[in-house]
C-alpha positions, -999 to 999 in steps of 0.1 A, spaced: 95 -158 621 107 -166 587 134 -191 580 159 -184 551 187 -208 544 187 -221 580 189 -186 595 160 -172 615 150 -137 604 123 -119 623 99 -99 602 71 -76 613 39 -70 594 31 -39 615 45 -15 589 28 -33 561 -5 -32 579 0 5 589 9 14 553 -22 -4 540 -45 13 564 -28 47 556 -33 42 519 -69 31 524 -76 63 545 -59 85 519 -81 70 491 -112 74 512 -104 110 521 -94 119 486 -129 108 474 -144 135 497 -119 163 489 -136 193 476 -116 225 472 -96 223 503 -122 209 526 -132 174 534 -170 170 534 -182 136 548 -214 123 533 -240 115 560 -269 95 548 -301 88 567 -318 54 570 -350 69 556 -367 51 528 -375 75 500 -401 70 472 -389 83 439 -424 91 426 -456 103 442 -486 109 419 -517 128 431 -547 112 413 -577 134 407 -609 136 387 -603 160 358 -638 176 360 -641 179 398 -605 178 411 -616 153 437 -590 128 448 -596 93 433 -564 74 441 -581 49 464 -594 28 435 -566 35 410 -537 12 399 -504 27 390 -479 7 369 -443 19 367 -420 5 340 -383 10 335 -368 -14 310 -376 -49 322 -385 -36 357 -422 -33 365 -439 -22 397 -477 -22 403 -491 1 431 -526 -3 443 -525 11 478 -531 48 486 -524 56 522 -543 89 520 -568 83 491 -551 111 471 -517 98 461 -499 67 449 -461 63 456 -436 40 440 -400 36 427 -387 35 463 -350 41 463 -348 32 426 -336 58 401 -345 53 364 -365 65 334 -401 54 338 -433 50 319 -462 56 343 -497 43 337 -526 49 359 -558 29 355 -591 36 373 -625 21 366 -647 46 348 -618 67 336 -595 69 306 -560 55 312 -534 82 321 -499 77 308 -466 96 310 -434 85 292 -398 93 301 -402 104 337 -367 107 351 -360 98 387 -324 105 397 -305 100 429 -277 116 450 -252 99 471 -278 86 495 -313 86 481 -335 91 451 -346 126 444 -385 125 446 -406 135 417 -442 147 423 -468 146 395 -506 152 393 -527 128 371 -560 144 361 -581 114 349 -608 120 324 -642 102 331 -653 78 304 -683 90 284 
């Protein structure tokens, strides 16, 4: 109830609330409108690594990721990966798009570096990039 100049006037917020909800739904659906069809985006809860690097000895092609260290840099962001779950690969940049400089160090090998590796994303997750790092043994 709202009182105006001593008179009691009944107001209802039902239409206001309905209109607000209707406008909100219209905006939401308009964002998904594609050429006459409404396509909802359904994302999974899966955690996706943006980068997986297979680390091998250049001369033997044997996997050597188990003792390697991978450093990812994107601006001021830095991530260091030392664990290889399979002994062959190192993964990082989980759900983090960006433009990375990748460095892989391994005792007894020259440092391997790649600059400008682009990891992009769609509406839900990063789009994985897979590389192979062939490390050269030190003389």
